[in-house]
C-alpha positions as CSV (number, residue, x, y, z in Angstrom):
1,M,-73.3,70.5,185.1
2,A,-69.2,70.9,186.8
3,G,-67.2,68.6,184.5
4,V,-65.5,65.4,185.8
5,S,-61.4,67.3,185.9
6,E,-62.7,69.4,188.6
7,A,-65.4,67.2,190.8
8,V,-62.6,67.4,193.3
9,G,-62.4,65.8,196.6
10,P,-63.3,67.5,200.0
11,P,-59.9,69.6,200.2
12,G,-60.3,71.3,197.1
13,A,-64.2,71.6,196.7
14,R,-63.7,73.6,200.5
15,A,-60.9,75.5,199.3
16,A,-63.6,76.5,195.8
17,R,-66.2,77.3,198.0
18,L,-64.0,79.6,199.9
19,A,-63.1,81.3,197.8
20,T,-66.4,81.4,195.9
21,R,-68.3,82.9,199.4
22,P,-65.5,85.6,199.5
23,V,-66.4,87.0,203.1
24,W,-68.1,90.3,202.0
25,G,-67.9,91.7,205.1
26,G,-64.8,91.8,204.2
27,F,-64.5,92.5,201.1
28,V,-66.6,96.1,202.4
29,G,-64.2,96.1,204.9
30,L,-61.1,96.5,202.8
31,I,-62.7,99.1,200.2
32,L,-63.8,101.3,203.4
33,L,-61.0,101.3,205.1
34,T,-58.8,101.6,201.8
35,A,-61.2,104.4,200.8
36,A,-60.8,106.2,204.1
37,A,-57.1,105.7,203.4
38,G,-57.5,107.6,200.4
39,V,-59.4,110.4,202.1
40,L,-56.1,111.0,204.1
41,L,-53.7,110.8,202.2
42,D,-52.7,112.3,198.8
43,P,-54.3,110.8,195.9
44,P,-50.6,109.5,193.8
45,I,-50.6,107.5,197.4
46,Q,-53.9,106.0,196.9
47,Y,-52.2,103.9,194.2
48,A,-50.0,102.1,196.9
49,P,-53.0,99.3,197.5
50,L,-53.6,98.5,193.7
51,L,-49.9,98.5,193.6
52,A,-49.6,95.6,196.7
53,T,-53.3,93.6,195.3
54,V,-51.3,93.5,192.0
55,L,-47.6,92.1,193.3
56,V,-49.5,90.0,196.8
57,L,-52.5,88.3,194.3
58,G,-52.8,89.8,190.6
59,V,-50.0,87.9,189.5
60,P,-49.0,85.0,191.9
61,H,-53.2,83.8,190.9
62,G,-51.9,82.6,188.2
63,A,-48.7,81.8,188.4
64,V,-49.2,78.0,188.8
65,D,-50.5,78.0,185.1
66,Y,-48.3,76.0,183.7
67,L,-49.6,73.1,186.6
68,V,-53.1,73.8,184.7
69,P,-53.0,71.1,182.2
70,A,-51.1,68.4,183.9
71,R,-53.8,68.7,186.6
72,L,-57.0,68.3,184.1
73,G,-55.2,65.5,183.3
74,D,-54.7,66.2,179.2
75,V,-51.1,66.2,179.4
76,S,-47.7,64.7,181.2
77,L,-46.3,67.9,183.8
78,A,-43.2,68.3,181.3
79,A,-46.5,68.7,178.4
80,S,-48.1,71.2,180.7
81,V,-44.9,73.4,181.5
82,G,-44.0,73.6,177.9
83,L,-47.4,74.0,176.3
84,V,-48.4,76.8,178.7
85,G,-44.4,78.2,178.9
86,G,-45.5,79.0,175.1
87,A,-48.7,80.4,175.4
88,Y,-47.2,82.8,177.5
89,L,-43.9,83.0,175.3
90,L,-46.2,84.2,172.2
91,L,-48.9,85.1,173.0
92,G,-47.3,87.5,176.1
93,G,-44.9,88.0,174.1
94,G,-47.4,89.3,170.8
95,Y,-49.6,91.6,173.0
96,A,-46.1,93.5,174.2
97,L,-44.9,94.1,171.0
98,L,-48.7,95.3,170.0
99,W,-48.2,97.5,173.5
100,F,-45.6,99.5,171.8
101,A,-47.1,99.7,167.9
102,A,-50.4,100.2,168.7
103,P,-51.0,101.6,172.8
104,V,-54.6,102.8,172.1
105,V,-55.4,99.4,170.3
106,A,-53.7,97.4,173.0
107,A,-55.3,98.6,175.6
108,G,-59.0,98.2,174.0
109,L,-57.9,95.1,173.9
110,F,-57.1,94.9,177.7
111,V,-60.3,96.3,178.6
112,A,-62.7,94.0,176.2
113,L,-60.2,91.1,178.0
114,T,-60.4,92.0,181.4
115,W,-64.2,92.3,181.0
116,V,-64.6,89.1,179.5
117,H,-61.4,87.1,182.0
118,W,-63.0,88.9,185.2
119,G,-66.9,87.4,184.2
120,Q,-65.0,84.8,182.9
121,G,-64.4,84.0,186.9
122,D,-68.1,84.6,187.8
123,I,-69.8,82.5,185.3
124,H,-67.3,79.4,187.4
125,A,-68.1,80.2,190.6
126,L,-71.8,80.0,189.7
127,A,-72.5,77.2,186.9
128,V,-70.2,74.9,188.5
129,V,-68.5,75.2,192.1
130,L,-72.9,76.9,192.9
131,D,-74.6,74.5,190.1
132,A,-76.5,77.1,189.8
133,E,-79.5,76.2,187.8
134,H,-80.5,79.2,186.4
135,F,-77.7,78.6,184.2
136,E,-79.4,75.6,181.6
137,H,-79.0,78.1,179.0
138,P,-75.5,79.2,177.1
139,A,-77.7,82.4,176.5
140,T,-78.1,82.9,180.1
141,R,-74.0,82.3,180.5
142,A,-73.3,84.5,178.2
143,G,-75.4,87.6,179.5
144,T,-74.7,87.0,183.3
145,L,-70.1,87.2,181.7
146,L,-71.1,90.4,180.0
147,V,-72.6,92.0,183.1
148,R,-70.4,90.5,186.0
149,G,-67.3,92.0,183.9
150,G,-68.7,94.2,182.9
151,L,-69.3,96.0,186.3
152,P,-65.9,96.7,187.5
153,M,-64.7,97.0,183.9
154,A,-67.9,99.8,182.8
155,V,-69.4,101.2,185.6
156,P,-66.2,103.0,186.9
157,L,-66.8,104.4,183.9
158,F,-70.3,105.9,184.2
159,A,-69.5,107.1,187.5
160,F,-65.7,108.1,187.8
161,P,-65.0,109.6,183.7
162,E,-62.5,111.6,184.9
163,R,-60.4,109.0,186.7
164,Y,-60.8,106.3,184.2
165,L,-59.3,108.0,182.0
166,T,-56.7,108.9,184.0
167,V,-55.7,105.3,184.8
168,V,-56.0,104.8,181.1
169,E,-54.3,107.5,179.6
170,A,-51.4,106.0,182.4
171,W,-51.1,103.3,179.8
172,V,-50.6,104.7,176.3
173,D,-48.8,107.3,177.8
174,P,-45.2,105.3,178.0
175,F,-45.9,104.2,174.6
176,G,-46.4,107.7,172.9
177,G,-49.9,106.8,172.5
178,E,-53.3,109.5,172.8
179,V,-56.8,108.3,174.7
180,T,-59.4,110.4,172.8
181,V,-63.3,109.4,174.1
182,E,-64.0,112.1,174.8
183,W,-67.5,111.9,173.2
184,L,-67.3,109.0,175.7
185,L,-66.9,110.8,178.9
186,A,-70.5,113.1,177.9
187,P,-73.0,112.6,180.3
188,G,-75.6,111.9,177.7
189,A,-73.4,109.2,176.2
190,R,-72.8,107.9,180.2
191,L,-76.6,107.9,180.8
192,V,-77.8,106.2,178.1
193,C,-74.8,103.3,178.2
194,G,-75.6,103.5,182.0
195,V,-79.3,102.8,181.5
196,A,-78.2,100.2,178.3
197,F,-76.1,98.2,181.4
198,G,-78.6,98.0,184.1
199,A,-81.1,96.8,182.2
200,L,-79.0,94.5,180.9
201,A,-78.3,93.0,184.7
202,V,-82.3,93.4,185.1
203,A,-83.0,92.0,182.6
204,V,-80.1,88.6,183.0
205,L,-81.5,87.8,186.8
206,V,-84.9,88.5,186.0
207,A,-84.3,85.8,182.8
208,G,-82.7,83.3,184.9
209,Y,-85.1,84.1,187.2
210,R,-88.3,82.8,185.1
211,R,-86.3,79.6,184.3
212,A,-85.4,78.0,188.0
213,G,-87.0,80.2,190.4
214,A,-85.6,81.9,193.5
215,T,-82.6,79.2,194.2
216,P,-79.9,79.3,196.5
217,A,-77.6,80.1,193.6
218,W,-80.1,82.7,192.3
219,R,-80.1,84.6,195.5
220,V,-76.3,85.1,195.1
221,D,-76.4,85.9,191.4
222,A,-78.6,88.7,192.5
223,A,-76.9,89.6,196.2
224,E,-73.5,89.4,194.5
225,T,-74.2,91.6,191.1
226,A,-75.9,94.0,193.6
227,L,-72.9,94.2,195.8
228,L,-70.4,94.7,193.0
229,A,-72.9,97.6,191.3
230,V,-72.9,99.8,194.4
231,V,-69.3,99.4,195.2
232,F,-68.4,100.7,191.9
233,A,-70.8,102.8,191.7
234,T,-69.4,105.0,194.4
235,V,-65.8,104.0,195.6
236,P,-63.1,105.8,193.2
237,P,-61.8,102.9,190.5
238,V,-58.4,102.1,192.3
239,V,-59.6,101.9,195.4
240,A,-62.4,99.6,193.8
241,V,-60.2,97.7,191.1
242,G,-57.7,97.3,193.1
243,A,-60.1,95.8,196.6
244,Y,-62.0,93.7,194.0
245,F,-59.1,91.8,191.9
246,A,-57.2,90.9,195.5
247,V,-60.2,90.1,197.5
248,W,-62.5,89.4,194.8
249,H,-62.1,87.5,191.6
250,S,-58.0,86.4,192.4
251,L,-59.0,84.8,195.5
252,R,-61.2,82.9,193.4
253,H,-58.9,81.4,191.0
254,V,-56.9,80.4,193.4
255,G,-59.3,78.2,195.5
256,R,-60.3,76.8,191.8
257,V,-56.9,75.5,191.6
258,V,-56.1,74.1,194.6
259,A,-59.7,72.4,194.6
260,L,-58.1,70.6,191.0
261,D,-54.4,69.8,193.5
262,G,-54.5,65.9,193.9
263,G,-51.6,66.2,196.2
264,A,-53.9,67.9,198.5
265,T,-54.9,66.7,201.8
266,T,-56.1,69.8,203.8
267,T,-57.6,73.1,202.6
268,T,-54.3,75.2,204.6
269,G,-51.9,72.3,203.5
270,G,-53.2,72.7,199.4
271,L,-52.9,77.1,200.2
272,A,-49.4,75.9,201.5
273,R,-48.3,73.9,197.7
274,F,-50.0,76.9,195.8
275,V,-47.7,79.5,197.8
276,R,-44.7,77.3,197.3
277,Q,-45.6,76.2,193.7
278,A,-46.5,79.7,192.8
279,A,-43.6,81.9,194.7
280,P,-41.4,80.7,191.1
281,P,-43.0,81.8,188.4
282,T,-43.8,85.0,190.3
283,A,-40.8,86.4,190.8
284,L,-39.7,85.5,187.5
285,A,-42.1,87.7,186.9
286,A,-40.7,90.2,189.1
287,L,-37.9,90.4,187.1
288,L,-39.4,90.5,183.2
289,F,-41.6,93.5,184.6
290,V,-38.1,95.3,185.9
291,A,-36.8,94.8,182.2
292,F,-40.0,95.5,180.8
293,G,-39.7,99.1,182.1
294,R,-36.2,99.6,181.0
295,L,-37.7,99.3,177.8
296,I,-39.9,102.4,178.4
297,P,-38.3,105.8,177.5
298,A,-37.6,107.4,181.0
299,R,-40.5,109.4,183.1
300,P,-40.1,110.2,186.3
301,P,-41.3,107.0,188.9
302,T,-44.5,108.9,190.4
303,P,-46.9,106.0,191.8
304,P,-49.5,106.6,188.8
305,A,-47.1,106.5,186.6
306,V,-45.3,102.8,188.0
307,A,-48.7,101.6,188.6
308,G,-49.7,102.4,184.9
309,L,-47.2,100.3,183.9
310,A,-47.5,97.5,186.0
311,L,-51.5,97.0,185.1
312,V,-49.7,97.0,181.1
313,F,-47.2,94.3,182.8
314,V,-50.5,92.3,183.6
315,A,-52.2,92.5,180.5
316,I,-49.2,91.2,178.9
317,L,-49.6,88.1,181.2
318,T,-53.7,88.2,180.7
319,L,-53.4,87.1,177.6
320,P,-52.4,83.6,177.8
321,H,-53.8,83.0,180.9
322,V,-57.2,83.8,180.1
323,A,-56.8,81.1,177.1
324,V,-55.9,79.2,179.8
325,V,-58.9,79.2,182.1
326,T,-60.9,79.3,178.7
327,W,-59.2,75.8,178.2
328,M,-60.1,75.0,182.0
329,D,-63.7,75.9,181.1
330,H,-64.0,74.1,178.6
331,R,-62.7,70.8,180.2
332,A,-65.2,71.8,183.5
333,G,-68.4,72.2,180.5
334,V,-68.7,75.7,181.9
335,W,-70.4,76.3,178.5
336,A,-72.7,72.9,177.5
337,R,-75.5,72.5,177.7
338,R,-77.2,70.8,180.0
């Protein structure tokens, strides 16, 4: 069901496949190493891997958004830069103002936005790159989006409620916000929500199996769902989300945009071009983050505080990035009925 706009040549297709099938051993190994380091290091230092992933892959993975409309053949390069730049200015700027005006609302939007966006990434990998037959109906894709996005965003809340709340508080505290979700942290509420989410995950996989059987794509879907469920239920959120952001989500999107690069003749060349094209926007984002931090009332620069502020800045960049990815999904026919 891949759309014409993403039917690329071998180098790009290979990059997309490599990113779609992350090296599970590498992902699990990174989780284990980081978790082991967390046992040996003081809790504040455990934020270092998260900060590193934000800098190395988190921000860069969306840094070539300005090229996407042009690569899809919709507009010229100049118009592409202008359109995407305008989207980042308007959507990102408006969202930044929301953090100052209503930080708790902005934090809730960040959770919902990330839930949808991370689900988007896996939906594309399964529906377009693997051409999943069990995704025949849009409702199946919608259910899978809720499950795949919820694995990194909801499961840690069920398994590590206090740590989850600490991270969210680090987002809103610099803006004078206060999180009051004690009811959600109660064991009974977490149990009900956890069981409901687990039932949804099983139901979606069963529906896919009944539609197409145990196809290779369905087996990948089931195996990845199980792997991510175990990781996010057992590994501390800061560690698990940091590794997921870098090794799973960001690399998949990098592979996707490299696959759209008609100027790349080899996978290595495409990745090298991506690094060069992503470097200037990433450097600009770093400068804007410093400027953004100066707008926040002075607070002790502890690792949790810096990580919290960095994630708020990522949230501001995420809203326009999701708009770009949603357009990519539309052009690729991700949600089209087969």
